[in-house]
C-alpha positions in Angstrom: -1.1 -14.6 -13.2 -4.9 -15.1 -13.8 -7.3 -12.7 -15.1 -9.4 -13.5 -12.8 -7.9 -10.6 -10.7 -9.5 -6.8 -10.9 -7.8 -3.4 -9.8 -10.2 -1.4 -8.0 -9.5 2.1 -7.5 -11.2 2.3 -4.4 -10.5 2.3 -0.8 -11.3 -0.7 1.3 -13.8 -0.7 3.7 -13.0 -1.2 7.5 -13.9 -4.7 7.3 -11.6 -5.3 4.1 -8.7 -3.6 5.5 -8.6 -5.4 9.0 -9.4 -9.2 7.3 -6.3 -8.6 4.4 -3.9 -7.7 6.8 -4.6 -10.5 9.3 -4.4 -12.4 6.5 -1.4 -11.3 5.2 0.0 -11.8 8.7 0.2 -8.1 9.4 -1.6 -6.9 12.6 -5.0 -6.0 12.9 -5.6 -2.6 13.7 -8.1 -0.7 16.2 -11.2 -0.3 14.2 -11.9 3.4 14.7 -8.4 4.2 13.8 -8.9 2.8 10.6 -12.2 4.4 9.8 -10.3 8.0 10.7 -7.3 6.8 8.9 -9.1 5.7 5.8 -10.9 8.6 4.9 -8.1 10.8 5.1 -6.7 8.3 1.7 -5.3 10.4 -1.4 -5.9 7.3 -3.2 -7.1 3.4 -2.8 -7.0 0.1 -4.5 -8.3 -3.1 -3.8 -8.0 -6.2 -6.1 -10.8 -8.4 -6.2 -10.8 -12.1 -6.6 -13.8 -14.3 -7.4 -15.9 -11.0 -5.6 -13.8 -10.9 -2.5 -10.6 -8.3 -2.1 -7.8 -10.3 -1.6 -4.7 -7.2 -1.4 -5.1 -3.6 -0.9 -2.7 -0.2 -1.1 -3.1 3.2 -0.4 -1.5 6.4 -0.8 -1.7 9.1 1.7 0.1 12.4 2.5 -0.9 16.0 1.5 -0.8 15.8 -2.2 1.5 18.2 -2.9 5.0 18.1 -1.1 4.7 14.5 0.4 3.2 11.3 -1.0 2.9 8.0 1.4 2.8 4.4 0.0 1.3 2.4 2.8 -0.7 -0.6 3.5 0.1 -2.8 0.8 -0.6 -6.2 1.2 -2.5 -9.5 0.3 -3.8 -12.6 1.3 -1.4 -15.3 2.1 -3.2 -17.4 -0.8 -2.6 -14.9 -3.6 0.8 -14.2 -2.5 3.5 -14.9 -5.7 0.8 -14.6 -8.5 1.5 -10.8 -9.1 -1.3 -9.1 -7.0 1.2 -6.7 -5.3 2.7 -5.7 -8.7 -0.9 -5.3 -9.6 -1.0 -3.0 -6.6 2.3 -1.0 -6.9 1.9 -0.7 -10.5 -1.5 1.1 -9.9 0.0 2.9 -6.8 2.7 4.5 -8.9 0.9 5.4 -12.0 -1.3 7.6 -9.0 2.1 8.8 -7.9 3.5 9.9 -11.2 0.5 11.5 -12.2 0.1 13.5 -9.2 3.6 14.4 -7.4 5.3 17.3 -8.2 9.1 17.5 -8.9 10.1 18.4 -5.8 8.0 15.7 -4.4 8.9 12.8 -2.0 7.5 10.1 -2.1 8.3 7.3 1.0 7.4 3.6 1.9 8.3 1.8 5.0 9.3 -1.9 4.0 10.2 -4.9 5.5 14.1 -6.2 4.9 13.0 -9.2 2.9 10.4 -7.4 0.5 12.8 -4.6 -0.2 14.1 -6.0 -3.5 10.3 -6.2 -4.7 10.4 -1.8 -3.9 13.8 -0.8 -5.4 12.7 -2.2 -9.1 9.9 1.1 -8.4 13.1 2.9 -7.7 12.8 3.3 -3.8 16.1 3.4 -2.1 17.4 2.7 1.2 18.0 6.0 3.0 21.5 6.5 3.7 22.7 5.7 7.6 23.0 9.2 8.1 19.4 9.8 7.7 17.7 7.9 10.3 14.1 7.5 10.2 12.0 7.1 13.6 8.6 6.5 14.3 6.3 6.2 17.3 4.2 3.4 18.0 1.2 3.5 19.9 
């Protein structure tokens, strides 16, 4: 991995957020919703390369009982270069420092990338514990 990557502990801007999402193949989100959501970030990290944000990740939740790892995205041209690991290492360091022993740490992932998250201790839910969501 190139040493040209910098880990910056901050929440991305709305423009950075949607740019990285789009460049990674994820959907662009409504800017008003992004602004509201980013304002409630417990911890955010941006990975910069040559002055541009090429990776993002956030931890959201109530800061006590529940922590959710969300928005982990890397622009396509930086895939396979360890950027995702830089993001997860930073996010998990925050969680390890702030989550109490009874806290629940969650994330939602595409099936293809679950082995990556398993290296951080995440496990698929049991089949009798169905995860549910509503998309607007």
